C-alpha positions as CSV (number, residue, x, y, z in Angstrom):
1,X,-0.8,5.7,2.1
2,X,-0.2,4.3,-1.5
3,X,0.6,0.6,-2.0
4,X,2.0,-0.8,-5.1
5,X,2.1,-4.9,-5.7
6,X,5.8,-5.5,-6.7
7,X,6.2,-8.0,-9.1
8,X,2.3,-8.3,-9.9
9,X,2.9,-8.7,-13.5
10,X,5.0,-12.0,-13.0
11,X,2.0,-13.7,-11.1
12,X,-0.5,-12.7,-14.2
13,X,2.4,-13.8,-16.8
14,X,3.2,-17.0,-15.2
15,X,0.2,-18.1,-13.3
16,X,-2.3,-16.9,-15.2
17,X,-4.9,-13.9,-14.9
18,X,-7.3,-15.8,-12.6
19,X,-4.4,-16.3,-10.0
20,X,-3.7,-12.2,-10.6
21,X,-7.5,-11.9,-9.7
22,X,-6.9,-13.8,-6.7
23,X,-3.9,-11.9,-5.5
24,X,-5.7,-8.8,-5.7
25,X,-8.6,-9.7,-3.8
26,X,-6.2,-11.2,-1.0
27,X,-4.4,-7.8,-1.1
28,X,-7.6,-5.9,-0.8
29,X,-9.3,-8.2,2.0
30,X,-5.6,-7.9,3.7
31,X,-5.9,-4.1,4.0
32,X,-9.5,-3.8,4.6
33,X,-8.8,-6.5,7.8
34,X,-6.1,-4.3,9.1
35,X,-7.8,-1.1,8.9
36,X,-9.7,0.6,11.5
37,X,-13.4,2.0,10.9
38,X,-12.3,5.4,10.1
39,X,-10.0,4.4,7.4
40,X,-10.7,4.5,3.7
41,X,-9.6,1.5,1.6
42,X,-9.6,2.0,-2.3
43,X,-8.0,0.4,-5.4
44,X,-6.6,3.0,-7.8
45,X,-6.2,0.7,-10.6
46,X,-4.0,-2.4,-11.7
47,X,-2.2,-3.4,-8.8
48,X,-2.1,-0.2,-6.8
49,X,-4.2,0.7,-3.6
50,X,-4.9,3.7,-1.3
51,X,-5.2,4.0,2.4
52,X,-6.5,7.0,4.1
53,X,-6.0,6.9,7.7
54,X,-7.6,10.3,9.1
55,X,-6.9,9.2,12.9
56,X,-3.4,8.4,12.3
57,X,-0.6,11.1,12.9
58,X,3.0,11.5,13.3
59,X,3.5,9.8,16.2
60,X,1.7,6.6,15.5
61,X,1.8,6.2,11.7
62,X,4.5,3.5,11.7
63,X,2.7,1.0,13.7
64,X,-0.2,1.2,11.3
65,X,2.1,0.6,8.5
66,X,4.1,-2.0,10.0
67,X,1.0,-4.1,10.9
68,X,-0.6,-3.8,7.4
69,X,2.6,-4.4,5.5
70,X,3.3,-7.5,7.8
71,X,-0.3,-8.9,7.1
72,X,0.4,-8.5,3.2
73,X,4.0,-10.0,3.2
74,X,2.4,-13.1,5.5
75,X,-0.5,-13.6,2.7
76,X,1.6,-13.4,-0.3
77,X,4.1,-15.9,1.5
78,X,1.1,-18.4,2.4
79,X,0.0,-18.2,-1.5
80,X,3.7,-18.9,-2.6
81,X,3.3,-15.4,-4.7
82,X,6.3,-13.8,-5.7
83,X,4.8,-10.5,-4.5
84,X,6.4,-7.8,-2.1
85,X,4.9,-4.2,-1.7
86,X,6.4,-0.7,-2.3
87,X,4.6,1.6,0.0
88,X,4.5,5.4,0.1
89,X,3.2,7.3,3.2
90,X,2.3,11.1,3.3
91,X,1.7,12.0,6.8
92,X,-0.2,15.6,7.0
93,X,-0.2,17.5,10.3
94,X,-2.5,20.0,8.2
95,X,-4.8,18.9,5.9
96,X,-3.4,19.4,2.3
97,X,-5.2,21.5,-0.5
98,X,-6.8,18.8,-2.3
99,X,-6.9,15.0,-2.6
100,X,-5.1,14.9,-5.4
101,X,-2.0,16.5,-3.7
102,X,-2.3,13.8,-1.1
103,X,-2.2,11.1,-3.5
104,X,0.7,12.8,-5.7
105,X,2.8,13.1,-2.6
106,X,2.2,9.2,-1.2
107,X,2.5,8.2,-4.8
108,X,6.0,9.8,-5.2
109,X,7.0,8.4,-1.8
110,X,6.2,5.0,-3.5
111,X,8.2,5.6,-6.8
112,X,11.3,6.5,-4.5
113,X,10.9,2.9,-3.0
114,X,10.7,1.4,-6.1
115,X,13.8,3.2,-7.4
116,X,15.9,1.9,-4.4
117,X,15.0,-1.8,-5.3
118,X,11.3,-2.3,-4.0
119,X,9.8,-4.1,-1.2
120,X,10.0,-1.3,1.6
121,X,8.3,1.8,3.1
122,X,9.0,5.4,2.8
123,X,7.3,8.0,5.0
124,X,7.3,11.8,5.3
125,X,5.5,14.3,7.8
126,X,4.2,17.4,6.0
127,X,4.0,20.4,8.3
């Protein structure tokens, strides 16, 4: 799962970098709280996060995504931050050849959400 914070620059520019830092901490905390012990959460840089969910397959990945996204949006609303999330989810039936390939697929899916107006999720199952 590749998660990008839409409109993060506006928070930094209009509310200051301290608010931006607070927002990133809130995002990280929210993702970690909604993750399972088997999941791995990472900040990839800037306002982008990755979530590796090894025990989530084609049948149940949407529930996991929906729970994480709802938690993120709720936190942004509570803090009155104008931020939404573009999320790309690559589900692999068989492991890809590399972590870079995994990230590339999820990143491509996330950018397709951004091109269509942001604030959404696009997932694809790779067999």
